[in-house]
A tleap script that builds the chain and sets N, CA, C and O, in Angstrom:
source leaprc.protein.ff14SB
mol = sequence {
  NMET THR ARG GLY ARG ARG LEU GLY ILE ASP
  VAL GLY ALA VAL ARG VAL GLY VAL ALA ILE
  CYS ASP PRO ASP GLY VAL LEU ALA THR PRO
  LEU VAL THR VAL PRO ARG ASP VAL GLU GLY
  GLU SER ASP LEU ARG ALA ILE ALA SER LEU
  VAL VAL GLU HIE GLU VAL VAL GLY VAL VAL
  VAL GLY LEU PRO ARG THR LEU ALA GLY ARG
  GLU GLY ALA ALA ALA GLU ALA ALA ARG VAL
  PHE ALA ASP ALA LEU ALA GLY VAL VAL ASP
  VAL PRO LEU GLU LEU SER ASP GLU ARG LEU
  THR THR VAL VAL ALA THR GLN GLN LEU ARG
  ALA ARG GLY VAL LYS GLY ARG LYS GLN ARG
  ALA VAL VAL ASP GLN ALA ALA ALA VAL ALA
  ILE LEU GLN GLY TRP LEU ASP ALA HIE ARG
  CGLY
}
set mol.1.N position { -13.264 1.346 19.161 }
set mol.1.CA position { -12.027 1.934 18.659 }
set mol.1.C position { -12.000 3.411 19.066 }
set mol.1.O position { -12.964 4.145 18.851 }
set mol.2.N position { -10.896 3.824 19.647 }
set mol.2.CA position { -10.710 5.217 20.044 }
set mol.2.C position { -10.679 6.115 18.813 }
set mol.2.O position { -10.043 5.785 17.811 }
set mol.3.N position { -11.371 7.255 18.893 }
set mol.3.CA position { -11.381 8.200 17.780 }
set mol.3.C position { -10.009 8.853 17.659 }
set mol.3.O position { -9.349 9.114 18.664 }
set mol.4.N position { -9.589 9.112 16.444 }
set mol.4.CA position { -8.332 9.801 16.201 }
set mol.4.C position { -7.594 9.227 15.011 }
set mol.4.O position { -7.901 8.139 14.524 }
set mol.5.N position { -6.619 9.983 14.561 }
set mol.5.CA position { -5.819 9.562 13.405 }
set mol.5.C position { -4.857 8.441 13.793 }
set mol.5.O position { -4.332 8.408 14.906 }
set mol.6.N position { -4.640 7.534 12.860 }
set mol.6.CA position { -3.666 6.471 13.034 }
set mol.6.C position { -2.729 6.467 11.835 }
set mol.6.O position { -3.089 6.901 10.741 }
set mol.7.N position { -1.521 5.969 12.063 }
set mol.7.CA position { -0.578 5.782 10.973 }
set mol.7.C position { -0.504 4.302 10.633 }
set mol.7.O position { -0.541 3.445 11.516 }
set mol.8.N position { -0.400 4.013 9.338 }
set mol.8.CA position { -0.103 2.663 8.873 }
set mol.8.C position { 1.319 2.678 8.340 }
set mol.8.O position { 1.714 3.612 7.643 }
set mol.9.N position { 2.090 1.646 8.664 }
set mol.9.CA position { 3.500 1.596 8.296 }
set mol.9.C position { 3.798 0.323 7.512 }
set mol.9.O position { 3.490 -0.783 7.958 }
set mol.10.N position { 4.406 0.497 6.331 }
set mol.10.CA position { 4.902 -0.627 5.539 }
set mol.10.C position { 6.423 -0.556 5.562 }
set mol.10.O position { 7.018 0.326 4.942 }
set mol.11.N position { 7.056 -1.492 6.283 }
set mol.11.CA position { 8.509 -1.484 6.451 }
set mol.11.C position { 9.157 -2.255 5.308 }
set mol.11.O position { 8.895 -3.442 5.111 }
set mol.12.N position { 9.999 -1.565 4.566 }
set mol.12.CA position { 10.762 -2.218 3.505 }
set mol.12.C position { 12.244 -2.123 3.796 }
set mol.12.O position { 12.658 -1.440 4.733 }
set mol.13.N position { 13.041 -2.804 2.998 }
set mol.13.CA position { 14.489 -2.776 3.192 }
set mol.13.C position { 15.082 -1.420 2.810 }
set mol.13.O position { 16.104 -1.011 3.361 }
set mol.14.N position { 14.440 -0.721 1.863 }
set mol.14.CA position { 14.969 0.542 1.350 }
set mol.14.C position { 14.127 1.740 1.780 }
set mol.14.O position { 14.658 2.820 2.038 }
set mol.15.N position { 12.803 1.541 1.855 }
set mol.15.CA position { 11.875 2.630 2.172 }
set mol.15.C position { 10.838 2.165 3.185 }
set mol.15.O position { 10.568 0.972 3.328 }
set mol.16.N position { 10.261 3.151 3.889 }
set mol.16.CA position { 9.150 2.899 4.802 }
set mol.16.C position { 7.963 3.714 4.295 }
set mol.16.O position { 8.015 4.943 4.255 }
set mol.17.N position { 6.900 3.024 3.912 }
set mol.17.CA position { 5.691 3.700 3.455 }
set mol.17.C position { 4.837 4.069 4.655 }
set mol.17.O position { 4.696 3.280 5.589 }
set mol.18.N position { 4.268 5.268 4.629 }
set mol.18.CA position { 3.441 5.732 5.739 }
set mol.18.C position { 2.092 6.206 5.184 }
set mol.18.O position { 2.031 6.963 4.215 }
set mol.19.N position { 1.024 5.742 5.821 }
set mol.19.CA position { -0.330 6.170 5.490 }
set mol.19.C position { -0.962 6.737 6.752 }
set mol.19.O position { -0.497 6.479 7.862 }
set mol.20.N position { -2.023 7.510 6.573 }
set mol.20.CA position { -2.734 8.097 7.707 }
set mol.20.C position { -4.229 7.976 7.442 }
set mol.20.O position { -4.664 7.923 6.291 }
set mol.21.N position { -5.009 7.934 8.516 }
set mol.21.CA position { -6.460 7.907 8.339 }
set mol.21.C position { -7.080 9.178 8.909 }
set mol.21.O position { -6.442 9.940 9.635 }
set mol.22.N position { -8.340 9.375 8.554 }
set mol.22.CA position { -9.092 10.509 9.080 }
set mol.22.C position { -9.380 10.267 10.570 }
set mol.22.O position { -9.243 9.136 11.036 }
set mol.23.N position { -9.770 11.291 11.320 }
set mol.23.CA position { -10.016 11.138 12.756 }
set mol.23.C position { -11.111 10.127 13.097 }
set mol.23.O position { -11.117 9.578 14.198 }
set mol.24.N position { -12.037 9.872 12.168 }
set mol.24.CA position { -13.100 8.900 12.424 }
set mol.24.C position { -12.687 7.470 12.081 }
set mol.24.O position { -13.449 6.531 12.316 }
set mol.25.N position { -11.485 7.299 11.527 }
set mol.25.CA position { -10.995 5.963 11.226 }
set mol.25.C position { -11.736 5.279 10.099 }
set mol.25.O position { -11.920 4.062 10.122 }
set mol.26.N position { -12.168 6.060 9.097 }
set mol.26.CA position { -12.929 5.502 7.983 }
set mol.26.C position { -12.032 5.206 6.779 }
set mol.26.O position { -12.121 4.133 6.182 }
set mol.27.N position { -11.168 6.162 6.424 }
set mol.27.CA position { -10.407 6.048 5.185 }
set mol.27.C position { -8.914 6.296 5.393 }
set mol.27.O position { -8.514 7.313 5.959 }
set mol.28.N position { -8.102 5.356 4.928 }
set mol.28.CA position { -6.642 5.510 4.962 }
set mol.28.C position { -6.179 6.135 3.654 }
set mol.28.O position { -6.662 5.778 2.580 }
set mol.29.N position { -5.244 7.065 3.751 }
set mol.29.CA position { -4.692 7.721 2.556 }
set mol.29.C position { -3.160 7.746 2.659 }
set mol.29.O position { -2.612 7.696 3.760 }
set mol.30.N position { -2.463 7.824 1.503 }
set mol.30.CA position { -0.997 7.888 1.535 }
set mol.30.C position { -0.530 9.171 2.211 }
set mol.30.O position { -1.161 10.219 2.073 }
set mol.31.N position { 0.572 9.084 2.937 }
set mol.31.CA position { 1.118 10.274 3.583 }
set mol.31.C position { 2.517 10.587 3.044 }
set mol.31.O position { 2.744 11.660 2.485 }
set mol.32.N position { 3.441 9.657 3.212 }
set mol.32.CA position { 4.832 9.940 2.830 }
set mol.32.C position { 5.609 8.624 2.731 }
set mol.32.O position { 5.204 7.603 3.287 }
set mol.33.N position { 6.724 8.672 2.019 }
set mol.33.CA position { 7.681 7.566 2.019 }
set mol.33.C position { 8.951 8.076 2.675 }
set mol.33.O position { 9.477 9.125 2.301 }
set mol.34.N position { 9.442 7.327 3.660 }
set mol.34.CA position { 10.629 7.722 4.416 }
set mol.34.C position { 11.767 6.769 4.048 }
set mol.34.O position { 11.576 5.553 4.056 }
set mol.35.N position { 12.955 7.308 3.723 }
set mol.35.CA position { 14.085 6.411 3.439 }
set mol.35.C position { 14.427 5.585 4.683 }
set mol.35.O position { 14.476 6.115 5.793 }
set mol.36.N position { 14.660 4.299 4.491 }
set mol.36.CA position { 15.017 3.406 5.603 }
set mol.36.C position { 16.412 3.775 6.080 }
set mol.36.O position { 17.301 4.016 5.263 }
set mol.37.N position { 16.618 3.823 7.396 }
set mol.37.CA position { 17.915 4.201 7.979 }
set mol.37.C position { 18.179 3.329 9.198 }
set mol.37.O position { 17.996 3.758 10.337 }
set mol.38.N position { 18.615 2.088 8.939 }
set mol.38.CA position { 18.822 1.118 10.014 }
set mol.38.C position { 19.869 1.607 11.012 }
set mol.38.O position { 19.692 1.456 12.221 }
set mol.39.N position { 20.953 2.189 10.513 }
set mol.39.CA position { 22.051 2.622 11.388 }
set mol.39.C position { 21.738 3.909 12.139 }
set mol.39.O position { 21.875 3.964 13.361 }
set mol.40.N position { 21.317 4.949 11.413 }
set mol.40.CA position { 21.131 6.265 12.023 }
set mol.40.C position { 19.771 6.503 12.648 }
set mol.40.O position { 19.595 7.446 13.419 }
set mol.41.N position { 18.802 5.647 12.319 }
set mol.41.CA position { 17.440 5.728 12.865 }
set mol.41.C position { 16.721 7.037 12.551 }
set mol.41.O position { 15.807 7.426 13.277 }
set mol.42.N position { 17.123 7.726 11.472 }
set mol.42.CA position { 16.405 8.946 11.082 }
set mol.42.C position { 14.984 8.600 10.633 }
set mol.42.O position { 14.085 9.437 10.722 }
set mol.43.N position { 14.775 7.358 10.148 }
set mol.43.CA position { 13.427 6.928 9.764 }
set mol.43.C position { 12.504 6.889 10.982 }
set mol.43.O position { 11.348 7.305 10.903 }
set mol.44.N position { 13.011 6.391 12.097 }
set mol.44.CA position { 12.213 6.342 13.329 }
set mol.44.C position { 11.876 7.751 13.817 }
set mol.44.O position { 10.747 8.025 14.224 }
set mol.45.N position { 12.877 8.644 13.771 }
set mol.45.CA position { 12.650 10.021 14.209 }
set mol.45.C position { 11.636 10.726 13.306 }
set mol.45.O position { 10.797 11.488 13.787 }
set mol.46.N position { 11.714 10.472 12.003 }
set mol.46.CA position { 10.773 11.088 11.060 }
set mol.46.C position { 9.345 10.628 11.354 }
set mol.46.O position { 8.415 11.435 11.332 }
set mol.47.N position { 9.171 9.346 11.625 }
set mol.47.CA position { 7.829 8.825 11.921 }
set mol.47.C position { 7.343 9.348 13.270 }
set mol.47.O position { 6.169 9.687 13.420 }
set mol.48.N position { 8.238 9.414 14.245 }
set mol.48.CA position { 7.860 9.964 15.550 }
set mol.48.C position { 7.387 11.410 15.411 }
set mol.48.O position { 6.443 11.818 16.087 }
set mol.49.N position { 8.031 12.184 14.547 }
set mol.49.CA position { 7.604 13.576 14.359 }
set mol.49.C position { 6.252 13.641 13.644 }
set mol.49.O position { 5.465 14.554 13.896 }
set mol.50.N position { 5.973 12.678 12.754 }
set mol.50.CA position { 4.651 12.617 12.106 }
set mol.50.C position { 3.561 12.317 13.130 }
set mol.50.O position { 2.455 12.852 13.045 }
set mol.51.N position { 3.878 11.459 14.098 }
set mol.51.CA position { 2.919 11.122 15.158 }
set mol.51.C position { 2.521 12.390 15.913 }
set mol.51.O position { 1.341 12.616 16.179 }
set mol.52.N position { 3.508 13.210 16.254 }
set mol.52.CA position { 3.246 14.455 16.981 }
set mol.52.C position { 2.522 15.464 16.087 }
set mol.52.O position { 1.513 16.047 16.483 }
set mol.53.N position { 3.050 15.661 14.879 }
set mol.53.CA position { 2.499 16.653 13.957 }
set mol.53.C position { 1.025 16.406 13.632 }
set mol.53.O position { 0.237 17.348 13.553 }
set mol.54.N position { 0.657 15.144 13.446 }
set mol.54.CA position { -0.713 14.806 13.044 }
set mol.54.C position { -1.588 14.352 14.217 }
set mol.54.O position { -2.711 13.890 14.017 }
set mol.55.N position { -1.063 14.487 15.443 }
set mol.55.CA position { -1.801 14.109 16.655 }
set mol.55.C position { -2.351 12.683 16.547 }
set mol.55.O position { -3.534 12.435 16.776 }
set mol.56.N position { -1.466 11.769 16.197 }
set mol.56.CA position { -1.805 10.370 15.977 }
set mol.56.C position { -2.078 9.665 17.310 }
set mol.56.O position { -1.378 9.899 18.296 }
set mol.57.N position { -3.104 8.798 17.331 }
set mol.57.CA position { -3.470 8.073 18.548 }
set mol.57.C position { -3.005 6.614 18.542 }
set mol.57.O position { -3.108 5.925 19.557 }
set mol.58.N position { -2.497 6.148 17.407 }
set mol.58.CA position { -2.018 4.767 17.328 }
set mol.58.C position { -1.293 4.510 16.021 }
set mol.58.O position { -1.520 5.192 15.021 }
set mol.59.N position { -0.412 3.510 16.044 }
set mol.59.CA position { 0.373 3.139 14.869 }
set mol.59.C position { 0.169 1.661 14.583 }
set mol.59.O position { 0.212 0.826 15.487 }
set mol.60.N position { -0.056 1.348 13.302 }
set mol.60.CA position { -0.226 -0.038 12.860 }
set mol.60.C position { 0.913 -0.364 11.903 }
set mol.60.O position { 1.032 0.241 10.838 }
set mol.61.N position { 1.747 -1.323 12.289 }
set mol.61.CA position { 2.887 -1.725 11.464 }
set mol.61.C position { 2.547 -3.050 10.792 }
set mol.61.O position { 2.131 -4.004 11.451 }
set mol.62.N position { 2.728 -3.098 9.483 }
set mol.62.CA position { 2.451 -4.320 8.738 }
set mol.62.C position { 3.436 -5.415 9.081 }
set mol.62.O position { 4.643 -5.183 9.140 }
set mol.63.N position { 2.911 -6.622 9.309 }
set mol.63.CA position { 3.740 -7.790 9.596 }
set mol.63.C position { 3.619 -8.748 8.418 }
set mol.63.O position { 2.603 -9.425 8.266 }
set mol.64.N position { 4.662 -8.804 7.577 }
set mol.64.CA position { 4.581 -9.659 6.389 }
set mol.64.C position { 4.724 -11.131 6.743 }
set mol.64.O position { 5.715 -11.548 7.343 }
set mol.65.N position { 3.730 -11.900 6.366 }
set mol.65.CA position { 3.769 -13.348 6.562 }
set mol.65.C position { 3.683 -14.006 5.195 }
set mol.65.O position { 3.231 -13.397 4.225 }
set mol.66.N position { 4.116 -15.245 5.130 }
set mol.66.CA position { 3.974 -15.991 3.882 }
set mol.66.C position { 2.506 -16.376 3.729 }
set mol.66.O position { 1.726 -16.248 4.673 }
set mol.67.N position { 2.134 -16.844 2.552 }
set mol.67.CA position { 0.750 -17.287 2.338 }
set mol.67.C position { 0.370 -18.405 3.296 }
set mol.67.O position { -0.803 -18.565 3.633 }
set mol.68.N position { 1.358 -19.178 3.735 }
set mol.68.CA position { 1.106 -20.259 4.690 }
set mol.68.C position { 1.039 -19.750 6.128 }
set mol.68.O position { 0.831 -20.523 7.063 }
set mol.69.N position { 1.219 -18.427 6.292 }
set mol.69.CA position { 1.122 -17.853 7.637 }
set mol.69.C position { 2.418 -17.871 8.424 }
set mol.69.O position { 2.431 -17.521 9.604 }
set mol.70.N position { 3.500 -18.273 7.793 }
set mol.70.CA position { 4.795 -18.307 8.481 }
set mol.70.C position { 5.460 -16.937 8.430 }
set mol.70.O position { 5.132 -16.093 7.596 }
set mol.71.N position { 6.401 -16.744 9.346 }
set mol.71.CA position { 7.150 -15.494 9.368 }
set mol.71.C position { 8.587 -15.752 8.936 }
set mol.71.O position { 9.231 -16.687 9.411 }
set mol.72.N position { 9.084 -14.909 8.026 }
set mol.72.CA position { 10.456 -15.032 7.558 }
set mol.72.C position { 11.277 -13.825 7.956 }
set mol.72.O position { 10.984 -13.150 8.944 }
set mol.73.N position { 12.310 -13.563 7.174 }
set mol.73.CA position { 13.232 -12.459 7.463 }
set mol.73.C position { 12.529 -11.103 7.424 }
set mol.73.O position { 12.824 -10.229 8.239 }
set mol.74.N position { 11.598 -10.922 6.480 }
set mol.74.CA position { 10.894 -9.639 6.376 }
set mol.74.C position { 10.038 -9.388 7.619 }
set mol.74.O position { 9.952 -8.259 8.101 }
set mol.75.N position { 9.410 -10.441 8.131 }
set mol.75.CA position { 8.598 -10.303 9.349 }
set mol.75.C position { 9.483 -9.964 10.545 }
set mol.75.O position { 9.117 -9.135 11.377 }
set mol.76.N position { 10.641 -10.602 10.629 }
set mol.76.CA position { 11.578 -10.306 11.717 }
set mol.76.C position { 12.030 -8.853 11.641 }
set mol.76.O position { 12.108 -8.172 12.664 }
set mol.77.N position { 12.332 -8.370 10.424 }
set mol.77.CA position { 12.741 -6.976 10.253 }
set mol.77.C position { 11.617 -6.030 10.674 }
set mol.77.O position { 11.878 -4.997 11.289 }
set mol.78.N position { 10.371 -6.374 10.349 }
set mol.78.CA position { 9.228 -5.545 10.737 }
set mol.78.C position { 9.067 -5.524 12.255 }
set mol.78.O position { 8.769 -4.480 12.835 }
set mol.79.N position { 9.265 -6.680 12.902 }
set mol.79.CA position { 9.174 -6.743 14.376 }
set mol.79.C position { 10.259 -5.892 15.034 }
set mol.79.O position { 9.991 -5.172 15.996 }
set mol.80.N position { 11.487 -5.977 14.513 }
set mol.80.CA position { 12.592 -5.189 15.060 }
set mol.80.C position { 12.289 -3.694 14.890 }
set mol.80.O position { 12.493 -2.905 15.812 }
set mol.81.N position { 11.801 -3.317 13.704 }
set mol.81.CA position { 11.451 -1.923 13.438 }
set mol.81.C position { 10.346 -1.466 14.397 }
set mol.81.O position { 10.438 -0.391 14.990 }
set mol.82.N position { 9.305 -2.287 14.545 }
set mol.82.CA position { 8.178 -1.930 15.418 }
set mol.82.C position { 8.638 -1.749 16.866 }
set mol.82.O position { 8.203 -0.821 17.547 }
set mol.83.N position { 9.515 -2.635 17.334 }
set mol.83.CA position { 10.046 -2.514 18.699 }
set mol.83.C position { 10.815 -1.211 18.869 }
set mol.83.O position { 10.666 -0.515 19.874 }
set mol.84.N position { 11.644 -0.886 17.870 }
set mol.84.CA position { 12.424 0.356 17.933 }
set mol.84.C position { 11.498 1.571 17.881 }
set mol.84.O position { 11.696 2.541 18.613 }
set mol.85.N position { 10.484 1.513 17.010 }
set mol.85.CA position { 9.542 2.630 16.891 }
set mol.85.C position { 8.752 2.817 18.191 }
set mol.85.O position { 8.500 3.945 18.616 }
set mol.86.N position { 8.368 1.713 18.810 }
set mol.86.CA position { 7.625 1.789 20.077 }
set mol.86.C position { 8.418 2.544 21.146 }
set mol.86.O position { 7.838 3.139 22.055 }
set mol.87.N position { 9.743 2.514 21.029 }
set mol.87.CA position { 10.596 3.212 21.987 }
set mol.87.C position { 10.660 4.707 21.776 }
set mol.87.O position { 11.141 5.427 22.651 }
set mol.88.N position { 10.181 5.209 20.615 }
set mol.88.CA position { 10.281 6.641 20.336 }
set mol.88.C position { 8.928 7.327 20.132 }
set mol.88.O position { 8.883 8.534 19.892 }
set mol.89.N position { 7.835 6.583 20.222 }
set mol.89.CA position { 6.504 7.193 20.134 }
set mol.89.C position { 5.738 6.928 21.424 }
set mol.89.O position { 5.948 5.914 22.089 }
set mol.90.N position { 4.856 7.847 21.762 }
set mol.90.CA position { 4.081 7.737 23.005 }
set mol.90.C position { 2.649 7.300 22.753 }
set mol.90.O position { 1.747 7.680 23.500 }
set mol.91.N position { 2.424 6.507 21.710 }
set mol.91.CA position { 1.082 6.019 21.391 }
set mol.91.C position { 1.139 4.504 21.237 }
set mol.91.O position { 2.208 3.945 20.989 }
set mol.92.N position { -0.010 3.833 21.385 }
set mol.92.CA position { -0.023 2.375 21.200 }
set mol.92.C position { 0.419 1.993 19.785 }
set mol.92.O position { 0.108 2.677 18.810 }
set mol.93.N position { 1.145 0.892 19.702 }
set mol.93.CA position { 1.620 0.390 18.418 }
set mol.93.C position { 1.252 -1.080 18.341 }
set mol.93.O position { 1.438 -1.824 19.304 }
set mol.94.N position { 0.732 -1.496 17.200 }
set mol.94.CA position { 0.458 -2.918 17.039 }
set mol.94.C position { 0.838 -3.398 15.658 }
set mol.94.O position { 0.913 -2.623 14.705 }
set mol.95.N position { 1.076 -4.696 15.570 }
set mol.95.CA position { 1.414 -5.331 14.307 }
set mol.95.C position { 0.140 -5.878 13.680 }
set mol.95.O position { -0.752 -6.355 14.382 }
set mol.96.N position { 0.059 -5.806 12.358 }
set mol.96.CA position { -1.114 -6.299 11.642 }
set mol.96.C position { -0.664 -7.108 10.430 }
set mol.96.O position { 0.221 -6.683 9.687 }
set mol.97.N position { -1.269 -8.262 10.234 }
set mol.97.CA position { -0.932 -9.137 9.102 }
set mol.97.C position { -1.060 -8.357 7.807 }
set mol.97.O position { -2.083 -7.717 7.563 }
set mol.98.N position { -0.038 -8.406 6.984 }
set mol.98.CA position { -0.068 -7.638 5.741 }
set mol.98.C position { 0.225 -8.515 4.533 }
set mol.98.O position { 0.839 -8.061 3.567 }
set mol.99.N position { -0.209 -9.757 4.583 }
set mol.99.CA position { 0.017 -10.643 3.437 }
set mol.99.C position { -0.449 -10.002 2.145 }
set mol.99.O position { -1.587 -9.543 2.047 }
set mol.100.N position { 0.421 -9.970 1.163 }
set mol.100.CA position { 0.113 -9.536 -0.207 }
set mol.100.C position { -0.139 -8.044 -0.406 }
set mol.100.O position { -0.446 -7.640 -1.527 }
set mol.101.N position { -0.025 -7.209 0.621 }
set mol.101.CA position { -0.358 -5.790 0.414 }
set mol.101.C position { 0.536 -5.130 -0.628 }
set mol.101.O position { 0.051 -4.348 -1.446 }
set mol.102.N position { 1.838 -5.430 -0.612 }
set mol.102.CA position { 2.736 -4.814 -1.593 }
set mol.102.C position { 2.423 -5.332 -2.996 }
set mol.102.O position { 2.462 -4.571 -3.963 }
set mol.103.N position { 2.112 -6.625 -3.108 }
set mol.103.CA position { 1.752 -7.209 -4.405 }
set mol.103.C position { 0.488 -6.543 -4.947 }
set mol.103.O position { 0.439 -6.144 -6.110 }
set mol.104.N position { -0.531 -6.426 -4.097 }
set mol.104.CA position { -1.795 -5.802 -4.513 }
set mol.104.C position { -1.571 -4.337 -4.879 }
set mol.104.O position { -2.086 -3.860 -5.890 }
set mol.105.N position { -0.804 -3.628 -4.058 }
set mol.105.CA position { -0.529 -2.207 -4.328 }
set mol.105.C position { 0.188 -2.048 -5.668 }
set mol.105.O position { -0.142 -1.152 -6.445 }
set mol.106.N position { 1.159 -2.906 -5.941 }
set mol.106.CA position { 1.894 -2.841 -7.211 }
set mol.106.C position { 0.955 -3.088 -8.388 }
set mol.106.O position { 1.027 -2.390 -9.399 }
set mol.107.N position { 0.077 -4.080 -8.258 }
set mol.107.CA position { -0.878 -4.374 -9.334 }
set mol.107.C position { -1.831 -3.207 -9.570 }
set mol.107.O position { -2.132 -2.870 -10.715 }
set mol.108.N position { -2.305 -2.591 -8.492 }
set mol.108.CA position { -3.226 -1.456 -8.627 }
set mol.108.C position { -2.536 -0.276 -9.319 }
set mol.108.O position { -3.128 0.367 -10.186 }
set mol.109.N position { -1.302 0.002 -8.941 }
set mol.109.CA position { -0.569 1.106 -9.552 }
set mol.109.C position { -0.306 0.819 -11.031 }
set mol.109.O position { -0.439 1.704 -11.875 }
set mol.110.N position { 0.068 -0.419 -11.335 }
set mol.110.CA position { 0.319 -0.797 -12.732 }
set mol.110.C position { -0.959 -0.640 -13.551 }
set mol.110.O position { -0.922 -0.168 -14.688 }
set mol.111.N position { -2.092 -1.040 -12.965 }
set mol.111.CA position { -3.383 -0.922 -13.661 }
set mol.111.C position { -3.723 0.536 -13.957 }
set mol.111.O position { -4.407 0.834 -14.936 }
set mol.112.N position { -3.237 1.453 -13.098 }
set mol.112.CA position { -3.480 2.887 -13.310 }
set mol.112.C position { -2.437 3.520 -14.220 }
set mol.112.O position { -2.482 4.721 -14.483 }
set mol.113.N position { -1.493 2.705 -14.703 }
set mol.113.CA position { -0.484 3.220 -15.621 }
set mol.113.C position { 0.748 3.801 -14.950 }
set mol.113.O position { 1.562 4.448 -15.609 }
set mol.114.N position { 0.901 3.580 -13.638 }
set mol.114.CA position { 2.078 4.078 -12.927 }
set mol.114.C position { 3.157 3.001 -13.023 }
set mol.114.O position { 2.951 1.869 -12.586 }
set mol.115.N position { 4.318 3.360 -13.601 }
set mol.115.CA position { 5.353 2.351 -13.852 }
set mol.115.C position { 6.728 2.814 -13.381 }
set mol.115.O position { 6.953 3.989 -13.088 }
set mol.116.N position { 7.638 1.840 -13.320 }
set mol.116.CA position { 9.056 2.104 -13.094 }
set mol.116.C position { 9.377 2.836 -11.805 }
set mol.116.O position { 8.850 2.514 -10.740 }
set mol.117.N position { 10.255 3.831 -11.919 }
set mol.117.CA position { 10.750 4.569 -10.751 }
set mol.117.C position { 9.607 5.251 -10.003 }
set mol.117.O position { 9.592 5.280 -8.772 }
set mol.118.N position { 8.658 5.795 -10.748 }
set mol.118.CA position { 7.516 6.467 -10.129 }
set mol.118.C position { 6.709 5.482 -9.279 }
set mol.118.O position { 6.231 5.824 -8.197 }
set mol.119.N position { 6.568 4.257 -9.786 }
set mol.119.CA position { 5.834 3.231 -9.052 }
set mol.119.C position { 6.552 2.881 -7.751 }
set mol.119.O position { 5.924 2.783 -6.696 }
set mol.120.N position { 7.872 2.692 -7.830 }
set mol.120.CA position { 8.630 2.350 -6.617 }
set mol.120.C position { 8.492 3.434 -5.564 }
set mol.120.O position { 8.484 3.148 -4.367 }
set mol.121.N position { 8.384 4.678 -6.010 }
set mol.121.CA position { 8.290 5.803 -5.071 }
set mol.121.C position { 6.979 5.795 -4.294 }
set mol.121.O position { 6.927 6.289 -3.167 }
set mol.122.N position { 5.920 5.241 -4.880 }
set mol.122.CA position { 4.619 5.298 -4.189 }
set mol.122.C position { 4.078 3.940 -3.749 }
set mol.122.O position { 3.093 3.879 -3.013 }
set mol.123.N position { 4.714 2.843 -4.194 }
set mol.123.CA position { 4.179 1.524 -3.845 }
set mol.123.C position { 4.209 1.290 -2.335 }
set mol.123.O position { 3.315 0.636 -1.797 }
set mol.124.N position { 5.219 1.811 -1.647 }
set mol.124.CA position { 5.300 1.633 -0.199 }
set mol.124.C position { 4.173 2.381 0.511 }
set mol.124.O position { 3.616 1.890 1.493 }
set mol.125.N position { 3.839 3.578 0.007 }
set mol.125.CA position { 2.706 4.317 0.580 }
set mol.125.C position { 1.405 3.564 0.319 }
set mol.125.O position { 0.552 3.465 1.200 }
set mol.126.N position { 1.256 3.031 -0.904 }
set mol.126.CA position { 0.038 2.289 -1.244 }
set mol.126.C position { -0.091 1.041 -0.373 }
set mol.126.O position { -1.192 0.698 0.056 }
set mol.127.N position { 1.020 0.365 -0.112 }
set mol.127.CA position { 0.994 -0.805 0.767 }
set mol.127.C position { 0.633 -0.391 2.194 }
set mol.127.O position { -0.105 -1.099 2.879 }
set mol.128.N position { 1.153 0.754 2.639 }
set mol.128.CA position { 0.816 1.255 3.978 }
set mol.128.C position { -0.673 1.582 4.071 }
set mol.128.O position { -1.301 1.343 5.102 }
set mol.129.N position { -1.235 2.128 2.990 }
set mol.129.CA position { -2.684 2.396 2.946 }
set mol.129.C position { -3.454 1.085 3.104 }
set mol.129.O position { -4.415 1.014 3.870 }
set mol.130.N position { -3.029 0.047 2.378 }
set mol.130.CA position { -3.714 -1.247 2.448 }
set mol.130.C position { -3.628 -1.846 3.855 }
set mol.130.O position { -4.600 -2.421 4.344 }
set mol.131.N position { -2.480 -1.715 4.499 }
set mol.131.CA position { -2.306 -2.217 5.872 }
set mol.131.C position { -3.260 -1.490 6.811 }
set mol.131.O position { -3.998 -2.121 7.568 }
set mol.132.N position { -3.242 -0.170 6.757 }
set mol.132.CA position { -4.071 0.623 7.663 }
set mol.132.C position { -5.559 0.431 7.367 }
set mol.132.O position { -6.359 0.286 8.292 }
set mol.133.N position { -5.934 0.427 6.089 }
set mol.133.CA position { -7.350 0.261 5.741 }
set mol.133.C position { -7.860 -1.097 6.203 }
set mol.133.O position { -8.980 -1.201 6.702 }
set mol.134.N position { -7.057 -2.126 6.044 }
set mol.134.CA position { -7.432 -3.466 6.525 }
set mol.134.C position { -7.643 -3.484 8.023 }
set mol.134.O position { -8.585 -4.102 8.520 }
set mol.135.N position { -6.762 -2.803 8.746 }
set mol.135.CA position { -6.886 -2.733 10.208 }
set mol.135.C position { -8.154 -1.962 10.590 }
set mol.135.O position { -8.909 -2.389 11.463 }
set mol.136.N position { -8.379 -0.814 9.923 }
set mol.136.CA position { -9.565 0.004 10.233 }
set mol.136.C position { -10.842 -0.789 9.975 }
set mol.136.O position { -11.757 -0.784 10.798 }
set mol.137.N position { -10.903 -1.470 8.833 }
set mol.137.CA position { -12.097 -2.245 8.484 }
set mol.137.C position { -12.346 -3.346 9.511 }
set mol.137.O position { -13.494 -3.611 9.867 }
set mol.138.N position { -11.291 -3.982 9.985 }
set mol.138.CA position { -11.421 -5.075 10.959 }
set mol.138.C position { -11.815 -4.568 12.347 }
set mol.138.O position { -12.382 -5.325 13.135 }
set mol.139.N position { -11.528 -3.316 12.656 }
set mol.139.CA position { -11.792 -2.773 13.996 }
set mol.139.C position { -12.985 -1.838 14.068 }
set mol.139.O position { -13.279 -1.282 15.126 }
set mol.140.N position { -13.669 -1.664 12.958 }
set mol.140.CA position { -14.831 -0.780 12.970 }
set mol.140.C position { -15.987 -1.488 13.629 }
set mol.140.O position { -16.288 -2.638 13.307 }
set mol.141.N position { -16.644 -0.797 14.564 }
set mol.141.CA position { -17.724 -1.377 15.357 }
set mol.141.C position { -18.897 -1.693 14.531 }
set mol.141.O position { -19.899 -2.190 15.045 }
savepdb mol mol.pdb
quit
């Protein structure tokens, strides 16, 4: 695995959660939540600027599959987003299975006492952390 920071992306209908890892690729942490902007693509531009600002070497976009491994509307939306993002960043981008990351992130936040509006604001970042951490763990030599 090439050394350097990577972004993890959790694509939602309303928000895009973004996580980042350290240059050694050991630990993913929350970075920001970007409002989804299908029409104006300001979400893509915001993520592209994060890639430059943090000197990112790769992007991992979560691909939501059902427990049976099938892809539905959410997976199609993630693929469309990833294709569009690939057109505005100059680093490798790949899709990574993200089954249950949002569910797990929501449960973890609830267990810590984070509820309601505050939870919605950070659950996408927490899901992005889970996506990126899973990818890092799977690719560590």
